[in-house]
C-alpha positions as a Python dict, from the first residue, in 0.01 Angstrom:
ca = {
    (1, 'M'): (0, 0, 0),
    (2, 'E'): (21, 177, -335),
    (3, 'L'): (190, -129, -485),
    (4, 'L'): (-90, -354, -361),
    (5, 'F'): (-347, -117, -509),
    (6, 'L'): (-173, -122, -848),
    (7, 'V'): (-157, -502, -848),
    (8, 'L'): (-528, -531, -766),
    (9, 'L'): (-616, -273, -1028),
    (10, 'S'): (-415, -462, -1292),
    (11, 'L'): (-588, -789, -1206),
    (12, 'H'): (-926, -620, -1230),
    (13, 'I'): (-846, -478, -1572),
    (14, 'L'): (-724, -817, -1701),
    (15, 'K'): (-1036, -990, -1569),
    (16, 'T'): (-1265, -728, -1725),
    (17, 'E'): (-1095, -761, -2063),
    (18, 'A'): (-1114, -1142, -2054),
    (19, 'Q'): (-1488, -1140, -1970),
    (20, 'G'): (-1570, -965, -2297),
    (21, 'H'): (-1350, -1195, -2503),
    (22, 'W'): (-1461, -1507, -2683),
    (23, 'C'): (-1241, -1816, -2689),
    (24, 'Y'): (-1234, -2186, -2761),
    (25, 'Q'): (-1278, -2449, -2491),
    (26, 'S'): (-906, -2533, -2516),
    (27, 'Q'): (-826, -2182, -2387),
    (28, 'K'): (-1038, -2195, -2072),
    (29, 'Y'): (-755, -2317, -1847),
    (30, 'E'): (-543, -2015, -1933),
    (31, 'L'): (-831, -1766, -1965),
    (32, 'P'): (-1096, -1887, -1717),
    (33, 'H'): (-1309, -1574, -1764),
    (34, 'C'): (-1330, -1584, -2144),
    (35, 'E'): (-1653, -1695, -2309),
    (36, 'E'): (-1624, -2045, -2460),
    (37, 'P'): (-1848, -2158, -2751),
    (38, 'R'): (-2154, -2244, -2540),
    (39, 'K'): (-2157, -1885, -2412),
    (40, 'W'): (-2071, -1692, -2726),
    (41, 'H'): (-2429, -1565, -2730),
    (42, 'L'): (-2340, -1354, -2424),
    (43, 'I'): (-2108, -1156, -2655),
    (44, 'N'): (-2316, -1176, -2975),
    (45, 'T'): (-2681, -1279, -2944),
    (46, 'T'): (-2677, -1398, -3306),
    (47, 'C'): (-2464, -1694, -3189),
    (48, 'K'): (-2789, -1841, -3050),
    (49, 'G'): (-2976, -1802, -3379),
    (50, 'N'): (-3160, -2073, -3569),
    (51, 'K'): (-2921, -2089, -3866),
    (52, 'Q'): (-2585, -2149, -3702),
    (53, 'S'): (-2279, -2335, -3830),
    (54, 'P'): (-2111, -2580, -3834),
    (55, 'I'): (-2355, -2871, -3862),
    (56, 'N'): (-2348, -3248, -3878),
    (57, 'I'): (-2458, -3352, -4227),
    (58, 'I'): (-2671, -3667, -4216),
    (59, 'T'): (-2643, -3811, -4566),
    (60, 'K'): (-2971, -4007, -4557),
    (61, 'N'): (-3157, -3680, -4500),
    (62, 'V'): (-2997, -3462, -4767),
    (63, 'I'): (-3208, -3349, -5062),
    (64, 'Y'): (-3080, -3399, -5413),
    (65, 'D'): (-3086, -3074, -5612),
    (66, 'C'): (-3014, -3099, -5983),
    (67, 'S'): (-2940, -2725, -6001),
    (68, 'L'): (-2622, -2783, -5802),
    (69, 'E'): (-2393, -2826, -6097),
    (70, 'P'): (-2013, -2801, -6063),
    (71, 'L'): (-1897, -2458, -5951),
    (72, 'N'): (-1704, -2235, -6186),
    (73, 'F'): (-1366, -2145, -6037),
    (74, 'E'): (-1232, -1828, -6198),
    (75, 'G'): (-871, -1735, -6132),
    (76, 'Y'): (-822, -2023, -5888),
    (77, 'N'): (-542, -2154, -6110),
    (78, 'I'): (-357, -1821, -6117),
    (79, 'K'): (-70, -1761, -5877),
    (80, 'G'): (-89, -1384, -5887),
    (81, 'S'): (195, -1138, -5849),
    (82, 'S'): (107, -995, -5506),
    (83, 'K'): (220, -1170, -5189),
    (84, 'W'): (-27, -1316, -4939),
    (85, 'N'): (-56, -1175, -4588),
    (86, 'L'): (-32, -1469, -4345),
    (87, 'E'): (-150, -1385, -3995),
    (88, 'N'): (-203, -1540, -3653),
    (89, 'N'): (-512, -1353, -3529),
    (90, 'G'): (-529, -1534, -3196),
    (91, 'H'): (-796, -1778, -3315),
    (92, 'T'): (-658, -1928, -3636),
    (93, 'V'): (-398, -1883, -3907),
    (94, 'K'): (-543, -1697, -4202),
    (95, 'A'): (-417, -1574, -4536),
    (96, 'T'): (-556, -1270, -4715),
    (97, 'F'): (-474, -1158, -5065),
    (98, 'S'): (-527, -867, -5301),
    (99, 'T'): (-613, -1078, -5606),
    (100, 'S'): (-975, -1188, -5632),
    (101, 'P'): (-1033, -1541, -5757),
    (102, 'K'): (-1407, -1594, -5803),
    (103, 'I'): (-1669, -1863, -5789),
    (104, 'G'): (-2002, -1880, -5972),
    (105, 'G'): (-2256, -2129, -6097),
    (106, 'G'): (-2332, -2431, -5881),
    (107, 'G'): (-2668, -2292, -5777),
    (108, 'L'): (-2523, -1955, -5676),
    (109, 'R'): (-2727, -1664, -5811),
    (110, 'R'): (-2427, -1430, -5819),
    (111, 'K'): (-2050, -1441, -5845),
    (112, 'Y'): (-1839, -1426, -5528),
    (113, 'K'): (-1478, -1317, -5484),
    (114, 'A'): (-1238, -1488, -5243),
    (115, 'I'): (-1100, -1267, -4965),
    (116, 'E'): (-954, -1505, -4708),
    (117, 'V'): (-835, -1859, -4636),
    (118, 'H'): (-820, -2000, -4282),
    (119, 'F'): (-803, -2333, -4099),
    (120, 'H'): (-948, -2523, -3803),
    (121, 'W'): (-771, -2821, -3645),
    (122, 'G'): (-750, -3055, -3345),
    (123, 'D'): (-458, -3157, -3122),
    (124, 'R'): (-124, -3284, -3246),
    (125, 'D'): (-43, -3460, -2915),
    (126, 'I'): (-321, -3710, -2971),
    (127, 'P'): (-277, -3872, -3315),
    (128, 'Y'): (-573, -3814, -3546),
    (129, 'L'): (-775, -3616, -3291),
    (130, 'P'): (-1026, -3462, -3533),
    (131, 'G'): (-1047, -3086, -3559),
    (132, 'S'): (-1286, -3018, -3847),
    (133, 'E'): (-1593, -2809, -3774),
    (134, 'H'): (-1845, -2984, -3997),
    (135, 'S'): (-1899, -3358, -3980),
    (136, 'I'): (-2056, -3618, -4209),
    (137, 'D'): (-2279, -3873, -4035),
    (138, 'G'): (-2102, -3786, -3710),
    (139, 'E'): (-1753, -3837, -3852),
    (140, 'K'): (-1508, -3549, -3832),
    (141, 'A'): (-1182, -3501, -4021),
    (142, 'A'): (-840, -3395, -3892),
    (143, 'M'): (-880, -3035, -4013),
    (144, 'E'): (-1105, -2807, -4214),
    (145, 'L'): (-1015, -2540, -4468),
    (146, 'H'): (-1246, -2243, -4523),
    (147, 'I'): (-1226, -2008, -4820),
    (148, 'V'): (-1438, -1703, -4743),
    (149, 'H'): (-1600, -1519, -5035),
    (150, 'I'): (-1812, -1207, -5059),
    (151, 'R'): (-2036, -1094, -5343),
    (152, 'E'): (-1820, -953, -5620),
    (153, 'D'): (-2001, -618, -5621),
    (154, 'L'): (-1936, -555, -5250),
    (155, 'S'): (-1623, -395, -5107),
    (156, 'D'): (-1556, -589, -4784),
    (157, 'I'): (-1694, -836, -4531),
    (158, 'T'): (-1864, -559, -4331),
    (159, 'E'): (-2068, -452, -4632),
    (160, 'A'): (-2128, -815, -4727),
    (161, 'K'): (-2291, -885, -4391),
    (162, 'K'): (-2553, -620, -4466),
    (163, 'N'): (-2681, -831, -4756),
    (164, 'E'): (-2876, -1156, -4723),
    (165, 'D'): (-2669, -1319, -4997),
    (166, 'G'): (-2346, -1134, -4923),
    (167, 'V'): (-2120, -1413, -4791),
    (168, 'A'): (-2037, -1758, -4931),
    (169, 'V'): (-1788, -2002, -4778),
    (170, 'L'): (-1629, -2310, -4933),
    (171, 'A'): (-1538, -2580, -4679),
    (172, 'F'): (-1293, -2862, -4743),
    (173, 'F'): (-1214, -3147, -4505),
    (174, 'I'): (-846, -3229, -4453),
    (175, 'E'): (-758, -3587, -4363),
    (176, 'V'): (-432, -3749, -4257),
    (177, 'G'): (-274, -3932, -4549),
    (178, 'D'): (6, -3872, -4794),
    (179, 'E'): (232, -3569, -4783),
    (180, 'N'): (96, -3281, -4988),
    (181, 'K'): (382, -3082, -5136),
    (182, 'K'): (147, -2814, -5266),
    (183, 'Y'): (95, -2703, -4904),
    (184, 'A'): (468, -2680, -4828),
    (185, 'T'): (500, -2305, -4896),
    (186, 'L'): (222, -2221, -4649),
    (187, 'I'): (315, -2475, -4381),
    (188, 'N'): (679, -2370, -4385),
    (189, 'E'): (573, -2017, -4286),
    (190, 'L'): (376, -2124, -3976),
    (191, 'E'): (689, -2095, -3763),
    (192, 'N'): (698, -1724, -3851),
    (193, 'V'): (346, -1655, -3720),
    (194, 'K'): (369, -1854, -3398),
    (195, 'Y'): (231, -1578, -3179),
    (196, 'K'): (-85, -1369, -3182),
    (197, 'G'): (-57, -1058, -3394),
    (198, 'K'): (232, -1188, -3604),
    (199, 'M'): (189, -1125, -3975),
    (200, 'I'): (423, -1193, -4262),
    (201, 'Q'): (410, -1179, -4637),
    (202, 'M'): (448, -1512, -4812),
    (203, 'A'): (482, -1621, -5172),
    (204, 'P'): (135, -1645, -5330),
    (205, 'L'): (-26, -1974, -5426),
    (206, 'P'): (-293, -2050, -5681),
    (207, 'L'): (-596, -2130, -5465),
    (208, 'N'): (-656, -2458, -5645),
    (209, 'A'): (-327, -2584, -5499),
    (210, 'L'): (-509, -2608, -5164),
    (211, 'L'): (-807, -2802, -5304),
    (212, 'P'): (-880, -3162, -5405),
    (213, 'H'): (-836, -3256, -5770),
    (214, 'E'): (-1070, -3077, -6010),
    (215, 'E'): (-1267, -3392, -6090),
    (216, 'D'): (-1356, -3424, -5720),
    (217, 'L'): (-1508, -3077, -5690),
    (218, 'A'): (-1849, -3165, -5835),
    (219, 'R'): (-1966, -3347, -5521),
    (220, 'Y'): (-2074, -3118, -5241),
    (221, 'Y'): (-2344, -3023, -4991),
    (222, 'R'): (-2518, -2685, -4975),
    (223, 'Y'): (-2701, -2521, -4687),
    (224, 'T'): (-2760, -2180, -4532),
    (225, 'G'): (-2573, -2120, -4206),
    (226, 'S'): (-2350, -1873, -4028),
    (227, 'L'): (-1993, -1773, -3970),
    (228, 'T'): (-1843, -2013, -3714),
    (229, 'T'): (-1691, -1743, -3493),
    (230, 'P'): (-1854, -1440, -3329),
    (231, 'D'): (-2039, -1238, -3450),
    (232, 'C'): (-2185, -1563, -3591),
    (233, 'H'): (-2342, -1369, -3880),
    (234, 'E'): (-2618, -1575, -4042),
    (235, 'D'): (-2737, -1617, -4402),
    (236, 'V'): (-2397, -1748, -4510),
    (237, 'I'): (-2413, -1977, -4814),
    (238, 'W'): (-2212, -2288, -4726),
    (239, 'T'): (-2069, -2535, -4976),
    (240, 'V'): (-1914, -2837, -4803),
    (241, 'F'): (-1719, -3067, -5036),
    (242, 'E'): (-1726, -3444, -4998),
    (243, 'K'): (-1372, -3519, -5113),
    (244, 'P'): (-1107, -3431, -4851),
    (245, 'V'): (-762, -3288, -4906),
    (246, 'Q'): (-477, -3507, -4779),
    (247, 'L'): (-189, -3386, -4562),
    (248, 'S'): (64, -3603, -4381),
    (249, 'F'): (43, -3636, -4003),
    (250, 'V'): (360, -3426, -3976),
    (251, 'Q'): (201, -3152, -4188),
    (252, 'V'): (-118, -3152, -3981),
    (253, 'S'): (88, -3141, -3660),
    (254, 'Q'): (275, -2831, -3775),
    (255, 'F'): (-38, -2619, -3742),
    (256, 'S'): (-19, -2674, -3367),
    (257, 'V'): (316, -2492, -3337),
    (258, 'V'): (128, -2162, -3326),
    (259, 'H'): (-3, -2010, -3003),
    (260, 'F'): (-329, -1842, -2905),
    (261, 'G'): (-130, -1556, -2753),
    (262, 'D'): (232, -1469, -2682),
    (263, 'K'): (523, -1710, -2639),
    (264, 'N'): (408, -1819, -2291),
    (265, 'S'): (49, -1883, -2397),
    (266, 'T'): (-138, -2203, -2477),
    (267, 'L'): (-64, -2378, -2805),
    (268, 'M'): (-341, -2321, -3058),
    (269, 'T'): (-525, -2653, -3063),
    (270, 'E'): (-890, -2756, -3098),
    (271, 'N'): (-986, -2422, -3252),
    (272, 'F'): (-1323, -2539, -3378),
    (273, 'R'): (-1682, -2468, -3284),
    (274, 'P'): (-1899, -2769, -3191),
    (275, 'V'): (-2177, -2862, -3433),
    (276, 'Q'): (-2498, -2663, -3402),
    (277, 'P'): (-2864, -2774, -3429),
    (278, 'L'): (-2994, -2798, -3784),
    (279, 'N'): (-3341, -2684, -3672),
    (280, 'D'): (-3577, -2659, -3971),
    (281, 'R'): (-3308, -2616, -4237),
    (282, 'S'): (-3253, -2846, -4532),
    (283, 'V'): (-2917, -2967, -4663),
    (284, 'Y'): (-2892, -3012, -5039),
    (285, 'W'): (-2661, -3245, -5230),
    (286, 'S'): (-2513, -3198, -5576),
    (287, 'G'): (-2520, -3571, -5648),
    (288, 'A'): (-2254, -3541, -5921),
    (289, 'S'): (-2098, -3877, -5840),
    (290, 'P'): (-2078, -4196, -6048),
    (291, 'L'): (-2079, -4413, -5736),
    (292, 'L'): (-2329, -4344, -5462),
    (293, 'P'): (-2256, -4424, -5097),
    (294, 'P'): (-2503, -4676, -4949),
    (295, 'A'): (-2687, -4400, -4762),
    (296, 'K'): (-2763, -4230, -5093),
    (297, 'V'): (-2890, -4529, -5291),
    (298, 'L'): (-3248, -4434, -5197),
    (299, 'M'): (-3190, -4101, -5366),
    (300, 'L'): (-3168, -4261, -5712),
    (301, 'V'): (-3538, -4199, -5775),
    (302, 'P'): (-3524, -3818, -5731),
    (303, 'V'): (-3197, -3810, -5925),
    (304, 'L'): (-3354, -3990, -6222),
    (305, 'T'): (-3668, -3778, -6194),
    (306, 'C'): (-3459, -3464, -6211),
    (307, 'V'): (-3264, -3593, -6513),
    (308, 'L'): (-3584, -3694, -6699),
    (309, 'S'): (-3756, -3364, -6627),
    (310, 'S'): (-3458, -3176, -6770),
    (311, 'L'): (-3479, -3381, -7091),
    (312, 'F'): (-3840, -3283, -7154),
    (313, 'Q'): (-3803, -2913, -7082),
}
């Protein structure tokens, strides 16, 4: 009788813990009582706000903004002497670092320091199943890289969330293509963080090794949104770059060797939030491209207007 009581008590505790835990849809089979993306607002009401991320960017509706000049990347080309902390936090693989590469310009009113890099991806068992969070005209990429920044005068993400302009995130699409040897150091360490809570120190990388070529960084979209995981904090300044990074299919697949939990848990796949309503927000476009996609040809008039106005200032 006592044994039965203990078993029932244990099951009750596990169920109670799971009910207060957010998860991705791909985890529902293993954790039926966790709150999947459509119910994250039950854990954090902000997740049902009007400025949520990610979004689908409709290129014919974006607004050209001539103030969106190329960003200044400070320290992105420096490797640094301190190792990165690579961690499986049960939702993604993220790297944190003690050095503080910074971004500025590009319409940002302040400078922001990088504090974290993490990824979102799809499912390796279905070739090319897209796993990016943002999409362009309904098209998603294989993966998405986020580099989280906070205002340079703030100490951490908690303090940054207390400020309307405290958090800025750079988003880069990752598509399946050629092998990218610059990612080898990071990808080779994924085997060592297969399970939730695992953390290792890895050789540092210059952050620009994870990005597209420098000449491709002038074309991007800008909008105000939120973090894409609970607490879904809003007023995040998003910069979504047009040009994707390329990884081979084998490299993309290696992200799916990690698990959401321990060694008997579900493989970490489809760890992305579905797109959220744009509501009354605007998406701005830097327009720094010599060749415009067909959807942007109609934007030539405001582009020329902006150029001419700058000449007569």
